[in-house]
C-alpha positions as CSV (number, residue, x, y, z in Angstrom):
1,M,116.1,67.5,86.3
2,Q,113.0,66.0,84.6
3,D,113.9,62.4,85.7
4,E,114.2,63.5,89.3
5,L,110.9,65.3,89.2
6,K,109.2,62.2,87.7
7,W,110.8,60.2,90.5
8,A,109.2,62.6,93.0
9,G,105.8,61.9,91.5
10,L,105.2,64.3,88.6
11,S,104.1,63.1,85.2
12,H,106.3,63.4,82.1
13,Y,104.6,66.7,80.9
14,E,104.4,68.1,84.4
15,S,108.1,67.6,84.8
16,K,108.9,69.3,81.5
17,I,106.8,72.3,82.3
18,L,108.1,72.7,85.9
19,E,111.7,72.5,84.7
20,V,111.0,75.4,82.2
21,L,109.1,77.5,84.8
22,S,111.9,77.1,87.3
23,K,113.9,79.5,85.1
24,E,111.4,82.1,84.0
25,R,107.8,83.4,83.9
26,L,105.9,82.5,80.7
27,N,102.5,82.7,79.2
28,V,100.8,79.5,78.1
29,R,101.8,79.7,74.5
30,E,105.5,80.5,75.3
31,L,105.4,77.7,77.9
32,S,104.2,75.2,75.2
33,E,107.0,76.3,72.8
34,K,109.8,76.1,75.3
35,S,108.7,72.9,77.1
36,R,107.7,71.2,73.8
37,V,104.5,70.2,75.4
38,P,101.6,70.2,72.9
39,F,99.6,73.4,73.2
40,G,96.4,71.5,73.5
41,K,97.7,69.8,76.7
42,V,99.4,72.8,78.4
43,Y,96.2,74.2,79.9
44,S,95.2,71.0,81.6
45,I,98.7,70.5,82.9
46,V,99.0,74.1,84.2
47,K,95.6,73.6,85.9
48,S,96.8,70.4,87.6
49,L,100.0,72.0,88.8
50,K,98.1,75.0,90.1
51,E,95.7,72.7,92.0
52,K,98.7,71.0,93.6
53,E,100.0,74.5,94.6
54,I,103.2,73.8,92.7
55,I,103.0,76.8,90.3
56,K,101.1,80.1,90.4
57,E,99.6,82.5,87.9
58,T,99.7,86.3,87.7
59,N,96.7,88.6,87.3
60,S,98.3,90.4,84.3
61,R,97.3,90.2,80.7
62,P,98.4,87.9,79.3
63,K,98.6,85.8,82.4
64,L,102.0,84.5,83.3
65,V,102.7,81.2,84.9
66,Y,105.6,80.9,87.4
67,V,107.2,79.0,90.3
68,E,107.4,81.2,93.4
69,N,110.1,79.2,95.3
70,M,111.6,76.1,93.7
71,S,113.3,74.8,96.8
72,K,110.0,74.8,98.7
73,V,108.2,73.0,95.9
74,V,110.9,70.4,95.7
75,A,111.0,70.0,99.5
76,R,107.2,69.3,99.5
77,L,107.5,66.8,96.6
78,I,110.3,65.0,98.5
79,K,108.2,64.8,101.7
80,E,105.2,63.5,99.9
81,K,107.4,60.9,98.1
82,Q,108.9,59.8,101.4
83,E,105.5,59.5,103.0
84,N,104.2,57.4,100.1
85,E,107.2,55.2,100.2
86,K,106.7,54.6,104.0
87,D,103.2,53.4,103.3
88,V,104.3,51.1,100.5
89,L,107.2,49.7,102.7
90,E,104.8,49.2,105.6
91,K,102.4,47.3,103.4
92,L,105.1,45.1,102.0
93,R,106.3,44.2,105.5
94,E,102.8,43.3,106.5
95,I,102.4,41.0,103.5
96,A,105.8,39.3,104.2
97,T,105.0,39.0,107.9
98,E,101.7,37.3,107.2
99,I,103.3,34.9,104.7
100,D,105.9,33.9,107.3
101,K,103.3,33.6,110.0
102,D,101.2,31.3,107.8
103,R,104.3,29.1,107.2
104,G,105.1,29.1,110.9
105,E,108.4,30.9,110.2
106,E,110.0,33.8,112.1
107,T,109.8,37.2,110.6
108,K,112.6,39.8,110.8
109,F,110.1,42.7,110.6
110,F,108.4,41.9,113.9
111,Q,110.3,39.9,116.4
112,I,109.1,39.1,119.9
113,G,111.2,37.8,122.8
114,T,109.9,36.6,126.1
115,S,113.0,35.2,127.8
116,I,116.4,36.4,129.0
117,E,117.9,34.5,126.1
118,D,115.6,36.2,123.6
119,N,116.7,39.5,125.1
120,K,120.3,38.8,124.5
121,K,119.8,37.7,120.9
122,I,117.3,40.5,119.9
123,Q,119.2,43.3,121.6
124,M,122.2,42.5,119.4
125,R,120.2,43.5,116.4
126,T,120.4,47.1,117.4
127,F,124.2,47.0,117.2
128,T,124.8,44.7,114.3
129,E,122.2,46.2,112.0
130,A,122.8,49.9,112.7
131,E,124.4,51.6,109.7
132,N,124.0,55.3,110.5
133,E,122.5,56.2,113.9
134,V,121.2,54.7,117.1
135,L,119.1,56.6,119.6
136,Q,118.8,55.0,123.1
137,I,116.5,55.8,126.0
138,L,117.7,54.0,129.1
139,N,115.1,54.7,131.7
140,I,115.2,54.9,135.5
141,H,115.0,51.1,135.7
142,H,118.3,50.7,133.9
143,K,120.8,48.8,136.1
144,P,124.3,48.9,134.5
145,K,125.7,46.4,137.1
146,S,123.0,43.7,136.6
147,N,123.4,41.1,133.9
148,R,127.0,42.1,133.4
149,E,127.9,39.4,130.9
150,S,125.3,40.5,128.4
151,K,125.9,44.2,128.9
152,S,129.6,43.7,128.4
153,L,128.9,42.0,125.1
154,W,126.6,44.8,124.0
155,E,129.0,47.5,125.1
156,K,131.7,45.9,122.9
157,E,129.3,45.9,120.0
158,I,128.6,49.6,120.6
159,V,132.3,50.3,120.4
160,E,132.6,48.3,117.2
161,A,129.6,50.0,115.6
162,V,130.9,53.5,116.5
163,E,134.4,52.6,115.1
164,K,132.6,51.8,111.8
165,G,131.0,55.2,111.8
166,V,127.6,54.7,113.5
167,V,126.5,57.6,115.7
168,F,125.1,56.7,119.1
169,R,123.2,59.1,121.3
170,A,122.1,57.7,124.6
171,I,120.0,59.0,127.5
172,Y,121.1,57.5,130.9
173,P,119.5,57.9,134.3
174,K,121.2,60.5,136.4
175,K,122.8,58.1,138.9
176,A,123.6,55.3,136.5
177,E,127.4,55.0,136.0
178,L,128.6,55.0,132.4
179,P,130.6,51.8,131.9
180,G,134.4,52.4,131.6
181,I,134.5,51.1,128.0
182,L,131.9,53.6,127.0
183,Q,133.6,56.4,128.9
184,K,136.8,55.8,126.8
185,L,134.7,55.6,123.7
186,R,133.1,59.0,124.4
187,K,136.6,60.6,124.9
188,K,137.9,59.0,121.7
189,H,134.8,59.8,119.5
190,P,132.9,62.6,121.2
191,D,131.1,63.3,118.0
192,R,129.9,59.7,117.5
193,F,129.2,58.6,121.0
194,Q,127.2,61.1,123.1
195,A,125.5,60.4,126.4
196,K,123.2,62.7,128.5
197,R,121.5,62.3,131.8
198,L,117.8,62.4,132.5
199,D,115.5,60.4,134.9
200,T,112.6,59.3,132.8
201,D,110.2,56.4,133.1
202,F,109.6,56.3,129.4
203,I,109.8,52.8,127.9
204,R,113.4,51.5,127.4
205,C,113.9,51.7,123.6
206,D,116.3,52.0,120.7
207,V,115.7,53.7,117.4
208,V,117.9,52.3,114.6
209,D,118.6,54.3,111.5
210,G,115.2,56.0,111.7
211,K,113.4,52.8,110.6
212,K,113.8,50.1,113.2
213,V,112.7,50.1,116.9
214,L,113.6,48.0,119.9
215,L,111.2,48.1,122.8
216,K,112.2,46.5,126.1
217,L,109.6,45.9,128.9
218,V,111.6,46.0,132.2
219,Q,110.9,47.0,135.8
220,Q,112.9,48.0,138.8
221,D,113.6,44.4,139.6
222,P,115.9,43.2,136.7
223,L,114.5,39.7,137.1
224,Q,111.0,40.9,136.2
225,F,111.6,40.8,132.5
226,G,108.4,41.4,130.6
227,G,109.7,40.9,127.1
228,I,111.4,42.5,124.1
229,L,110.1,43.6,120.7
230,F,112.0,44.5,117.5
231,I,109.9,46.2,114.9
232,E,110.8,47.6,111.5
233,N,108.4,50.5,110.9
234,E,109.4,54.0,109.8
235,K,106.3,55.7,111.3
236,L,106.9,54.2,114.7
237,A,110.6,55.1,114.5
238,E,109.6,58.7,113.5
239,N,107.3,59.0,116.6
240,L,110.0,57.7,119.0
241,T,112.7,59.8,117.4
242,K,110.5,62.9,118.1
243,I,110.1,61.8,121.7
244,F,113.8,61.1,122.0
245,N,114.8,64.5,120.8
246,E,112.4,66.2,123.2
247,L,114.0,64.2,126.1
248,W,117.5,64.9,124.8
249,E,116.8,68.7,125.0
250,Q,115.7,68.2,128.6
251,A,118.7,66.1,129.6
252,D,122.0,67.3,131.0
């Protein structure tokens, strides 16, 4: 358990003390003996853990130190760890993107497309890079019958991804007809391919594995293609996932 607590951000001594306190309430001297943390260091470590609201202290004499709810403590440590990791990953992507930009090279973390050919190539990333889940918002400008050649290719890629275990949840406009190949897929894998109906003018987007986002700028006229963006950013993906789930609850 100590190794896991250190991974979550606690120091060596903090991890030892928390592991002991997860099992029983102790005074400071008992805590030093059972955790094998030098007595001279226990007070400062207990103070640190109290300030972090990880442990608490009774009003009795002698005072006892304890963990009120271990699962809540661990949940908070995990959340903080994940947030810190997002910041680090975002910084690394920014650095790599700047290096590629200076070299005049394409970056995989932020890809921009401005043509129909770009659209075909970049859209494929949603289906080929997905490992766990794809959330799709197909807004009121979605026209299933337009650009059939590209859409047929994408639909086949969706089938292949779902067959490999990827979960797809898609929001379609109310009057948009679900392509036959996807109707069959929904019947075969109702747990892995789910589609609901809602008329929304929210931007056409995909969220891939909770960390990658595809944004497509389209209008009612399918020829008025504004562009396509593929961005790898957990915070943006988190924001769009929240919006997707809100729309999903409203959809039929």
